[in-house]
C-alpha positions as CSV (number, residue, x, y, z in Angstrom):
1,M,6.5,-126.9,-30.0
2,P,9.0,-124.9,-27.8
3,F,10.0,-123.0,-31.0
4,D,6.5,-122.0,-31.7
5,T,6.0,-120.7,-28.1
6,V,9.2,-118.5,-28.3
7,T,8.2,-117.2,-31.7
8,L,4.7,-116.4,-30.5
9,S,6.1,-114.6,-27.5
10,V,8.4,-112.5,-29.6
11,V,5.7,-111.6,-32.0
12,V,3.4,-110.5,-29.1
13,A,6.2,-108.4,-27.6
14,V,6.8,-106.7,-30.9
15,I,3.2,-105.9,-31.3
16,V,3.0,-104.5,-27.8
17,V,6.0,-102.3,-28.4
18,V,4.6,-101.1,-31.7
19,L,1.3,-100.2,-30.0
20,V,3.1,-98.4,-27.2
21,A,5.2,-96.5,-29.7
22,L,2.1,-95.6,-31.6
23,Y,0.5,-94.4,-28.4
24,L,3.5,-92.3,-27.5
25,S,4.0,-90.9,-30.9
26,V,0.5,-89.8,-31.8
27,R,-1.2,-86.8,-30.2
28,V,-4.4,-84.9,-31.1
29,V,-4.2,-81.2,-30.4
30,Q,-7.6,-79.4,-29.9
31,Q,-8.6,-76.2,-31.5
32,Y,-8.2,-74.2,-28.3
33,E,-4.8,-75.7,-27.5
34,R,-1.2,-75.4,-28.5
35,M,1.4,-78.2,-27.9
36,V,5.0,-77.5,-26.8
37,I,7.4,-80.4,-27.4
38,F,10.5,-80.9,-25.3
39,R,13.0,-83.0,-27.3
40,L,15.6,-84.4,-25.1
41,G,14.9,-81.6,-22.7
42,R,15.1,-78.7,-25.1
43,T,12.4,-76.7,-26.9
44,G,11.9,-73.7,-29.2
45,P,9.5,-71.9,-31.4
46,Q,9.8,-74.6,-34.0
47,L,8.6,-77.2,-31.6
48,V,5.3,-75.6,-30.9
49,R,2.5,-77.5,-32.7
50,E,-0.8,-76.2,-34.0
51,P,-4.2,-78.0,-33.6
52,G,-4.7,-81.3,-35.4
53,L,-3.1,-84.9,-35.4
54,R,0.6,-84.6,-34.5
55,F,3.3,-87.3,-34.4
56,L,6.2,-87.5,-31.8
57,I,9.4,-89.4,-31.6
58,P,8.7,-92.1,-28.9
59,F,10.8,-91.9,-25.7
60,I,12.5,-88.7,-27.1
61,D,9.8,-86.1,-27.3
62,R,7.8,-85.0,-24.3
63,P,4.7,-82.9,-25.2
64,Q,2.9,-80.3,-23.0
65,K,-0.4,-78.7,-24.0
66,V,-1.3,-75.1,-23.3
67,D,-4.9,-73.8,-23.1
68,I,-5.1,-70.5,-25.0
69,R,-8.8,-69.7,-24.1
70,E,-9.6,-66.5,-22.1
71,K,-9.9,-67.1,-18.3
72,F,-10.5,-64.9,-15.3
73,I,-9.3,-64.8,-11.7
74,E,-11.0,-63.1,-8.8
75,V,-8.8,-61.0,-6.6
76,P,-10.3,-61.0,-3.1
77,S,-11.1,-57.8,-1.2
78,Q,-8.0,-55.7,-0.6
79,T,-7.6,-52.8,1.9
80,T,-5.8,-49.9,0.3
81,I,-5.1,-46.4,1.3
82,T,-6.0,-43.5,-1.0
83,K,-3.9,-40.4,-1.5
84,D,-5.9,-38.5,1.1
85,N,-5.3,-41.3,3.7
86,A,-8.8,-42.9,3.5
87,P,-8.8,-46.7,3.9
88,I,-11.1,-48.5,1.4
89,N,-11.7,-52.1,0.5
90,I,-11.7,-53.1,-3.2
91,D,-12.2,-56.4,-5.0
92,F,-12.0,-56.9,-8.7
93,L,-11.8,-59.4,-11.6
94,I,-9.0,-59.9,-14.1
95,F,-9.6,-61.5,-17.5
96,W,-6.5,-62.9,-19.2
97,K,-5.3,-65.3,-21.9
98,I,-2.1,-66.9,-23.2
99,V,-0.8,-65.4,-26.4
100,D,2.7,-67.1,-26.4
101,P,2.5,-70.8,-25.3
102,L,6.3,-71.2,-25.2
103,K,6.9,-68.3,-22.8
104,S,4.0,-69.4,-20.6
105,I,5.7,-72.8,-20.2
106,V,9.3,-71.8,-20.0
107,N,9.2,-68.4,-18.1
108,V,6.6,-69.0,-15.4
109,A,5.5,-72.0,-13.4
110,Y,2.0,-70.9,-12.6
111,F,0.7,-68.0,-14.6
112,A,-2.6,-67.4,-12.8
113,G,-1.0,-67.3,-9.3
114,A,1.7,-64.9,-10.5
115,L,-0.9,-62.7,-12.1
116,Q,-3.0,-62.5,-8.9
117,G,0.0,-61.6,-6.8
118,I,1.2,-58.8,-9.0
119,A,-2.4,-57.5,-9.4
120,T,-2.6,-57.0,-5.6
121,T,0.5,-54.9,-5.4
122,T,-0.3,-52.9,-8.6
123,L,-3.8,-52.1,-7.1
124,R,-2.3,-50.6,-4.0
125,A,0.2,-48.5,-6.1
126,V,-2.6,-47.2,-8.3
127,I,-5.1,-46.4,-5.6
128,G,-2.4,-44.7,-3.5
129,D,-2.0,-41.9,-6.1
130,I,-5.8,-41.1,-6.4
131,Q,-8.1,-39.1,-4.1
132,L,-11.1,-40.8,-2.5
133,D,-13.6,-38.9,-4.5
134,D,-11.8,-39.8,-7.7
135,V,-11.7,-43.5,-6.7
136,L,-15.5,-43.4,-6.2
137,S,-16.3,-41.5,-9.4
138,K,-13.6,-42.5,-11.9
139,R,-13.9,-46.3,-11.8
140,D,-13.4,-46.8,-15.6
141,Q,-10.2,-44.8,-15.6
142,I,-8.8,-47.0,-12.7
143,N,-9.8,-50.1,-14.6
144,E,-7.9,-49.0,-17.6
145,I,-4.8,-48.0,-15.6
146,L,-4.7,-51.4,-13.9
147,R,-5.2,-53.2,-17.2
148,A,-2.3,-51.4,-18.8
149,K,0.1,-52.0,-15.9
150,L,-0.8,-55.7,-15.5
151,D,-0.5,-56.2,-19.3
152,E,3.0,-54.7,-19.2
153,Q,4.0,-57.0,-16.3
154,T,2.6,-60.2,-17.8
155,D,4.0,-59.7,-21.3
156,R,7.2,-61.5,-20.3
157,W,5.2,-64.5,-19.3
158,G,3.4,-64.9,-22.6
159,G,0.1,-63.7,-21.3
160,K,-2.2,-60.8,-22.0
161,V,-4.6,-59.0,-19.6
162,T,-7.7,-58.2,-21.6
163,T,-10.0,-56.6,-19.0
164,V,-9.9,-55.4,-15.4
165,E,-13.2,-54.8,-13.7
166,I,-13.5,-53.4,-10.2
167,R,-16.5,-55.1,-8.7
168,E,-17.0,-53.4,-5.4
169,I,-15.5,-50.4,-3.5
170,V,-16.4,-50.2,0.2
171,P,-15.5,-46.8,1.9
172,P,-15.3,-46.3,5.7
173,R,-18.5,-45.9,7.7
174,D,-18.1,-42.2,8.3
175,V,-17.5,-41.7,4.6
176,Q,-20.7,-43.6,3.8
177,D,-22.7,-41.5,6.2
178,A,-21.3,-38.3,4.7
179,M,-22.1,-39.6,1.2
180,N,-25.7,-40.4,2.3
181,R,-26.2,-36.9,3.6
182,M,-24.7,-35.4,0.5
183,L,-27.0,-37.6,-1.7
184,S,-30.0,-36.5,0.4
185,A,-29.0,-32.8,0.1
186,E,-28.5,-33.2,-3.7
187,R,-31.9,-34.8,-4.1
188,N,-33.5,-32.0,-2.1
189,R,-31.7,-29.4,-4.2
190,R,-32.9,-31.1,-7.4
191,A,-36.4,-31.3,-6.0
192,V,-36.4,-27.5,-5.2
193,I,-35.0,-26.7,-8.6
194,T,-37.6,-28.8,-10.3
195,E,-40.4,-27.3,-8.3
196,S,-39.2,-23.8,-9.0
197,E,-38.8,-24.5,-12.7
198,G,-42.4,-25.8,-12.7
199,A,-43.7,-22.7,-10.9
200,R,-41.7,-20.5,-13.3
201,Q,-43.1,-22.3,-16.3
202,S,-46.6,-22.2,-14.9
203,A,-46.3,-18.4,-14.2
204,I,-45.0,-17.9,-17.7
205,N,-47.9,-19.9,-19.2
206,V,-50.4,-17.9,-17.1
207,A,-48.9,-14.6,-18.1
208,E,-48.9,-15.7,-21.8
209,G,-52.6,-16.7,-21.4
210,E,-53.5,-13.4,-19.8
211,K,-51.5,-11.5,-22.5
212,Q,-53.3,-13.3,-25.3
213,S,-56.7,-12.8,-23.5
214,A,-56.0,-9.1,-23.1
215,I,-55.0,-8.8,-26.7
216,L,-58.2,-10.6,-27.8
217,R,-60.3,-8.4,-25.5
218,A,-58.7,-5.3,-26.8
219,E,-59.1,-6.5,-30.4
220,G,-62.8,-7.2,-29.6
221,K,-63.3,-3.8,-28.1
222,R,-61.6,-2.1,-31.0
223,Q,-63.8,-4.0,-33.5
224,S,-66.9,-3.2,-31.4
225,A,-65.9,0.5,-31.2
226,I,-65.2,0.6,-34.9
227,L,-68.6,-1.0,-35.7
228,E,-70.4,1.3,-33.3
229,A,-68.7,4.4,-34.7
230,E,-69.5,3.2,-38.2
231,G,-73.2,2.7,-37.2
232,F,-73.3,6.1,-35.5
233,S,-71.7,7.7,-38.5
234,E,-74.2,6.1,-40.8
235,A,-77.1,7.1,-38.5
236,L,-75.9,10.7,-38.4
237,S,-75.6,10.7,-42.2
238,R,-79.1,9.4,-42.6
239,I,-80.4,12.0,-40.0
240,F,-78.5,14.8,-41.8
241,A,-79.9,13.6,-45.1
242,A,-83.4,13.6,-43.7
243,A,-82.9,17.0,-42.0
244,R,-81.8,18.7,-45.1
245,N,-85.4,18.3,-46.5
246,V,-87.1,19.8,-43.4
247,D,-88.0,23.5,-43.5
248,E,-87.5,26.0,-40.7
249,R,-91.1,26.0,-39.5
250,T,-91.2,22.3,-39.1
251,M,-88.1,22.4,-36.9
252,L,-89.7,25.3,-34.9
253,L,-92.8,23.2,-34.3
254,Q,-90.6,20.3,-33.1
255,Y,-88.9,22.7,-30.6
256,L,-92.3,23.9,-29.4
257,D,-93.5,20.3,-28.9
258,T,-90.3,19.6,-26.9
259,L,-90.9,22.7,-24.7
260,K,-94.5,21.5,-24.1
261,A,-93.2,18.2,-22.9
262,L,-90.8,20.0,-20.6
263,G,-93.5,22.2,-19.2
264,A,-95.8,19.2,-18.4
265,S,-93.0,17.5,-16.6
266,P,-93.1,17.7,-12.7
267,S,-89.4,18.4,-12.6
268,T,-88.0,21.7,-11.3
269,K,-84.9,21.6,-13.3
270,F,-84.7,21.6,-17.1
271,V,-81.9,21.2,-19.5
272,L,-82.5,23.5,-22.4
273,P,-80.6,23.3,-25.7
274,L,-78.1,26.0,-26.8
275,E,-80.4,26.9,-29.7
276,L,-83.1,28.2,-27.3
277,T,-82.0,31.8,-27.6
278,E,-82.1,31.6,-31.4
279,L,-85.5,29.9,-31.2
280,A,-86.8,32.8,-29.0
281,Q,-85.5,35.4,-31.5
282,R,-87.1,33.6,-34.4
283,L,-90.4,33.3,-32.5
284,G,-90.3,37.0,-31.6
285,R,-89.8,38.0,-35.2
286,F,-92.6,35.7,-36.2
287,V,-95.0,37.2,-33.6
288,D,-94.0,40.8,-34.6
289,A,-94.6,40.0,-38.2
290,T,-98.1,38.6,-37.5
291,A,-99.1,41.3,-35.0
292,D,-98.5,44.2,-37.5
293,L,-100.9,42.7,-40.0
294,P,-104.7,43.2,-39.9
295,P,-106.8,40.2,-38.9
296,G,-107.8,39.5,-42.5
297,D,-104.3,39.6,-43.7
298,G,-102.8,37.2,-41.2
299,G,-102.8,39.5,-38.2
300,V,-103.8,38.3,-34.7
301,A,-107.2,39.5,-33.5
302,G,-107.6,41.1,-30.1
303,V,-103.9,42.0,-29.8
304,R,-102.7,45.5,-30.4
305,R,-99.4,47.2,-29.8
306,I,-99.6,50.1,-27.3
307,P,-97.0,52.7,-28.1
308,P,-95.0,54.0,-25.2
309,A,-96.0,57.4,-23.9
310,G,-93.5,59.3,-21.9
311,G,-91.6,56.2,-20.8
312,A,-91.0,52.5,-21.5
313,D,-94.1,50.5,-21.0
314,P,-94.3,46.7,-21.1
315,E,-95.5,45.3,-24.4
316,V,-98.3,42.8,-24.5
317,R,-97.8,40.0,-27.0
318,P,-100.1,37.1,-27.9
319,P,-99.7,33.8,-26.1
320,T,-97.3,31.4,-27.7
321,A,-96.5,27.7,-27.2
322,M,-93.4,28.8,-25.2
323,S,-95.4,31.0,-22.8
324,A,-98.0,28.3,-22.4
325,S,-95.4,25.7,-21.6
326,M,-93.8,28.0,-19.1
327,G,-97.1,28.6,-17.3
328,T,-97.6,32.4,-17.7
329,E,-100.8,33.9,-16.3
330,G,-103.7,34.8,-18.6
331,G,-102.0,33.5,-21.6
332,L,-100.0,36.8,-22.0
333,Q,-96.4,37.3,-21.6
334,R,-94.9,40.5,-20.4
335,V,-91.7,41.5,-21.8
336,T,-90.0,44.2,-19.7
337,P,-87.6,46.4,-21.6
338,P,-84.2,46.9,-20.1
339,P,-84.0,49.7,-17.5
340,A,-82.8,53.2,-18.6
341,P,-79.2,53.9,-17.8
342,A,-78.7,55.9,-14.6
343,P,-77.6,59.6,-14.9
344,P,-73.9,60.2,-14.5
345,A,-72.7,61.2,-11.0
346,P,-71.6,64.9,-10.5
347,P,-67.9,65.5,-10.5
348,A,-66.2,65.8,-7.1
349,T,-65.4,69.4,-6.1
350,A,-62.0,70.4,-4.8
351,P,-61.8,72.0,-1.3
352,A,-61.8,75.8,-1.2
353,D,-58.6,77.6,-0.6
354,D,-60.0,79.4,2.4
355,A,-61.1,76.3,4.1
356,P,-59.6,75.8,7.5
357,T,-56.8,73.4,7.7
358,E,-55.7,71.4,10.6
359,P,-52.5,72.6,12.3
360,N,-49.4,70.5,11.8
361,P,-48.3,69.2,15.1
362,D,-44.7,68.9,13.9
363,A,-44.5,72.6,12.9
C-alpha cells in the first residue's frame, strides 16, 4: 500500500511537470503580433517569431510579444512662437506603427512616450522657422515637415511615423480680430466685383440687344425702301407706257381741266407746273391757227384780228379755258404787246472853251 501511494505521487508530479512544461513551451502568435524570444537573456533577429503556433524551451526562453498595428497618440496643445514672434497654440495627432519589433524592444522602453516627447520639441523647432501667415495657410506643408523629422528620429527605435495631422491652430486674440476684419473686407471686395461683373454683363447684353434690334430695323427699312422703290418704278413704267399712247391734244385738255380746278379753288396761291409756259405757247398757236380760218373752215365766229394802225394795239382773242379759269372779264383776254424801246439819250456836250472858269485860290 505505501508503495502504491509513493508511485502515484510520483506519477502525478511528473504529469504536472509535463503540463507546466507544455504550457511554458507552447505559444500562439496572432496575425498582428510578432514574438521576440530572450534565450538566457540574449536575443537577435533569428529569435523573432512570426504568427502561428510556436514552441519554446521551458525555463530557458522568455517570450515578449510586440503589436505591429498602426496606433496614434494625441499631442496636447502646445504654445509655440513663430518666426515673426507671434504666440500660437497648436495641437496635433501622430499616427505610427512598429516596423522592427527587435529594435522597439531592445532600443526603447516606451515607444509612445518617447515619440510624444520628441514630437513636442520638433513642433517648436519647425514653427519657429515659419511666419504666422504661412502657419495659418500652409498646414499641409507643416504636416509633411513634422512627419519627415519624426520619422527620422524614430527610425532607431524600430518605429515609423506614417501621418501627422495638425488639428487646431489658435492665434492670439488681436490676430483673430485682424483676420475677421480682413475676411470681411475680402468678402465685400468679392461682392463689389461680382456686382460690377453682373452690371457689366447686363450692359453688354443690353448693348448687344440694341445692336441686333437696330440691325433688324435697318434691314427692315432697307427692304421696305427697296420694295417701295420697286413699286414706284413699276408704277412709273406703267404710267409712261400708258402716256406714250396719249396724243398732244388729250394732254392739253388734261392741263385745261387742271387749270379749271385751280380757278374754282378759293385759295389765293397756286402752284403751277413748269410746263405752263409751253402750254400757253401751244394754246396761242392753236388759237392763231383757228382765228385765221373762215367760220366754215374751222375759224372762230365773231372774232376778228384788228391790224395795228400807227402803233401797237392790243389784240382781242377768243376766250379759252385758261382765261375762263383765271376769271377775265367778258370772256376776252387782252394781250398787251411789249412796250416800244425808249429813244437813246443825247450825248453829253463838253463845256465851251470860252466858258468862265473859277479862279484857283492857290495861284
